[in-house]
C-alpha positions in Angstrom: -20.9 -54.6 -52.5 -20.4 -52.0 -54.6 -19.8 -48.3 -53.8 -20.3 -44.7 -55.5 -19.4 -41.6 -54.5 -20.6 -38.6 -55.3 -20.1 -34.9 -54.5 -24.0 -33.6 -54.9 -23.3 -29.7 -54.7 -26.7 -28.7 -54.9 -26.9 -29.9 -51.2 -23.0 -29.2 -51.0 -21.8 -33.1 -50.0 -20.5 -35.5 -50.7 -22.6 -38.6 -50.6 -21.4 -42.5 -50.2 -24.4 -44.9 -52.3 -23.4 -49.1 -51.2 -25.3 -50.7 -54.5 -27.8 -48.0 -55.5 -28.3 -46.8 -51.9 -27.5 -43.9 -50.3 -26.1 -45.1 -46.9 -23.8 -41.8 -45.9 -22.6 -38.2 -46.6 -20.3 -35.4 -45.3 -21.4 -31.6 -45.6 -19.0 -29.5 -46.7 -18.3 -25.4 -47.0 -16.2 -23.4 -49.7 -13.4 -21.8 -48.2 -11.2 -20.5 -49.9 -8.1 -23.2 -50.7 -9.8 -25.0 -48.5 -13.1 -26.9 -47.5 -14.7 -26.9 -44.1 -16.0 -30.6 -43.6 -18.8 -29.6 -41.2 -20.4 -32.8 -40.3 -20.2 -36.3 -41.4 -23.7 -38.5 -41.5 -23.8 -42.6 -41.6 -27.9 -43.2 -41.7 -29.0 -45.0 -38.7 -28.7 -48.8 -38.5 -25.3 -48.5 -40.5 -23.5 -47.3 -37.8 -20.1 -49.7 -36.6 -19.7 -51.1 -40.5 -17.5 -48.8 -41.1 -18.9 -46.0 -43.7 -17.9 -43.5 -41.9 -14.0 -43.6 -42.6 -14.8 -44.5 -46.1 -17.2 -41.4 -46.4 -13.8 -39.2 -44.6 -11.5 -41.2 -46.7 -13.5 -40.3 -50.2 -14.1 -36.8 -49.2 -10.6 -35.9 -48.2 -9.1 -37.3 -51.7 -12.0 -35.8 -53.9 -10.9 -32.6 -51.8 -7.5 -33.0 -52.6 -8.2 -34.1 -56.9 -10.2 -30.0 -56.7 -6.5 -28.7 -55.7 -7.9 -27.8 -52.5 -7.0 -28.6 -48.6 -9.5 -30.0 -45.7 -10.7 -27.9 -42.9 -11.9 -30.7 -40.5 -14.4 -29.3 -38.1 -16.2 -32.7 -37.7 -15.6 -34.1 -34.6 -15.6 -37.7 -36.1 -13.5 -36.3 -39.3 -11.1 -34.8 -36.7 -10.9 -37.9 -35.0 -10.7 -39.8 -37.5 -7.9 -37.9 -39.1 -6.5 -37.6 -36.0 -6.8 -42.1 -35.7 -5.0 -42.0 -38.9 -2.0 -39.9 -39.3 -1.0 -40.3 -42.7 -4.1 -38.4 -43.7 -2.8 -35.5 -42.6 -1.6 -33.9 -45.6 -4.7 -33.2 -46.6 -5.5 -31.2 -43.8 -5.2 -26.8 -44.3 -1.5 -26.4 -43.5 -2.5 -24.0 -40.6 -3.8 -27.3 -38.8 -2.1 -30.0 -40.3 0.2 -30.2 -36.8 -2.4 -31.0 -34.7 -3.3 -34.2 -36.5 0.5 -35.5 -37.2 1.9 -38.3 -35.5 
């Protein structure tokens, strides 16, 4: 499986393509030195394949590469980060304690 992760700035979302097909995305909004991670979506029929977690991880890394942190308002993303406390460093410092182990 070949993954491609891109920032679709027009639609304000990071998109995951698998073998050239869009499988899901993370919608975002700029917020100063942070980015609000507002919604994570996996296309119907692909739930439970781990794509949501891959999207969240890739989004966190992409935002960090831009020198920013994340405000995870998306319930899925917030829960994923809580289950993976090593990702807490990607969260805005004002919220980080909620996600650290």
